[in-house]
N, C-alpha and C positions, 0 to 999 in steps of 0.2 A: 461185448459193453453195452450197456444200455446209452445211450445219449441222452441229454436234457434240452428241454423246447429250448428254443432259438430264445434270446431276450427280447424285450420290447425295447423301444427309442429311449435312451436316457434311463436306464435301470440303476438304481443306486446300488450300492455294494450290499446293505443288508438285504436288498432283494434278492441278489444274486444268491448270497448263502441261503436264504428262504427256500429258493427255486432248487437249490440243488439238494437241500433237505430232503425235498418233496422227493426226489429222485433219487435218495439214498441208498445203497445195497444192504440187503439184510444182515443181522447180527449173526449168523448161523455158525457156531463155533466160537466166537470171538471172546478174549478173555476181557475183565472189566477195563482194565488202562485201554485198551484198544478202542473196545466198546463206547466207552463212556468219557473218555477223555481224549484221545489220541484222534478219534475219526471227526469228532467235531471242531477239533482245534485243526485239524486239515482240511475240514471243510473251509474255515474263514482264510485259509493260507491259499487255497485253490482258489477262492473269490478273488482275492488282492490279488494272486499272479494274472487271473481271468484280463482283469481291468488293468490290467499293467501291461497286458499283452505278452506274456511269456509262453512259452509252450510247454507240454508238458516234458519234455526231453530236459530243458531247461531249470525246471522245477526238480528232477531227478538230481541232476549235475549238482544244484545246491545243496539237495539233500545228502549227496555222497560227501560235498567240500565239507559240510557242517559235522557230518561223522566222523569223517575221517581226522578232521581238525579236534573232537574229543578224544577220540583214542590215541592219537599220538599224543595229544597231553597228558593222557593216562600212562601211555608206555614211559614216557620221557623224563616228567615233571616229578620232583618229590613229592610224596602223600603228604597231605594236610586239607585242611577245609576250604581253603580257598579253591584249592586243585580239584577237588571234588566237588563244589558247588558249579565252578568251569565245566569240569567233564559232563557232569549232569544235564547243564544248560544246552550245551552242544549237542550232545545225543538225545535230549527231547524233544532240539527245534530239528534235527535230521531226523527224526521217525516222525513227526509230525508233517515234516515236507515229502516223506516216502508216502504218506497216505496222501497230501495235498495232489501230487501227479496223477495218479489213476482219477481222482474227482475231477480237474482241469482237464483230462482228456475228456471225459463225458459233457462236461459244460462246452468242449470244442466239436462236439459230434460223433465221439468217441474215437477209442485208441488203437493203437498198429502194433502188429505183432513184433515190430523192432522197437517200439516202445517198451514193451509187456518184457521183451527181451533184455534192455538193458535195467530195466528195474529189479529184475530177478540176479542179473549180475550184481549189482552193487548189494542186494541185501544178502548175495550170498558171502561176497566178502566181508562184511559187517557182520555176521555171525559167527565168524569164527576170527577177525582177527580182534575184537573186543577182549575174547577170553585170552588170546595171547598178548594181549599188552596188558591184561591183569597179572599174567605169570611174570613179565617184566618187571611191574610194581612190584609184586611181593619178591621177588629176586632180589630187589634194591634194598630190603627191610633187614638191617645185620642181625638180627635177635628172632627172626622166622625161620623154623627148622625146614629145611629143602623138602622135606615131604611133602608140605601143604602146596608145593609146587603142582603136585597131581590132581589139585582138585580143579584149577583154569583147566588144565591141558585136558581132564576128564569131562570138564563142561564144553569145552569145546568137540570134542569129539559127539556129545548128546546134540548139541547146536545143530551140525553140520546134518547128523542122521535125521533128524526131527526136521530140517527141512528142505532136505532131499526125497527123503519119504512123503510128506505133505504134496509136494510137486507132484513125484511118480503115480501119487494115488491120483489124483486130479486126472493126471494125463491118461493111466488108465480107463476111470471111470468113463472117462469122454469116447474112449477108444472101444468101450463095450456097450456104449448106449446107455449108461448108469446115470443118475441124476448127479452132477456136478456140485461144488460148491455153489458156484456163481447161479444154478439152477434152484437152489434152493430158499431163493433169497426171501420168499414170503412168510418162511419158519422166524420165528420169535423165541429163542431159549430163555428158560427165567434167570434172575439176575443172577440165582444161587448157582448154576452151572458157571458162567460168567468169574465169579467170585473164586469157584473151587478150582478153577483153571489159572487165575491169575498168577501163579508163580511160573507158569509157563511162559509168561507175555515179555517180550524184548521193551515195553515201556516202563515194567516193574524193574528189569535189572537196570536200565538207565538211572532209575531213581537210586539205587542202592549205594552208586559213586559218592552222593552226599555225604555218607559215613568215611571217607576217605582220612579224615580228620583221625578218627579212633581205626587204626589198622586192627585190632583184635574185636571189634566189632562189627565192621567190616567184611571182615574175614568169615566172622560166624553166621552172618547173615546170606553173603554171600556163598557160601556154602548147604545152608539151609536151599537155598533156590536151587542147587545144583542137585542135593538128593530129592529135592520135589519132582523136579525135571525129569529125573532119572524112572520115579513110580509112575509119573505119566506117562512117561516112554514105553516101559516096560507093558503096562494094561494095554496102552493103545495100540501098540504094535501088535498084539495077540489080536485085539478087535480087527484090526484093517487087514491082517492077515486072512482071515475069515472072511470078511468082505470080499477080497481080492480072489479067494478061493468060489465065491459065490457068482463071480462073475461071466463064469465059461459054462455056469450050470442050464 
């Protein structure tokens, strides 16, 4: 992780945000929400945390708290517009804080293996539990056919596979001397690609929960995201497998 230059005396919050933006990691492979919304929002939160004297692990804990709160509300509260708005707000803030912890680490001189480990633990928990919470929310709908519960359960499997394979790809690339994502930071993919892979973005999933007040609409959009993620993963797995084959040649 590349550290950001030390601040000057009396640096303002705006100055910290600008300094961090200048050392922002590249956008290689980033979907639209993560690239254009979540990362800039995380940058502001990282600067706020920096001036408040918080550590990256403390920000990770805040991210986990907000995300867990949103997932818990989704799992137990009646479906409705207010519930959807609260769940979305909690998840969006939790996701922004998830971006902020790494950016704060750069401001403070670089991250640690323990901090990266903690961040991945939180990510792995949220990626699966959010879909299990959707299953519980749908289960409480009296007029919904039980077969629809297979959608969030299948989406949960897709999310776990996607997250696990992404981490495994990076580990194998590093082991065999191939360029990792972190080493391709100078690349700047086009906006079109970011938009095409947007359905796979966790941030887009967070936004879908504002539709909880209209369960049929929510379920339709949620199912569409699941299908889009499945299609993306099928294509990506084939490409990644070929890449892994090439690592030993």
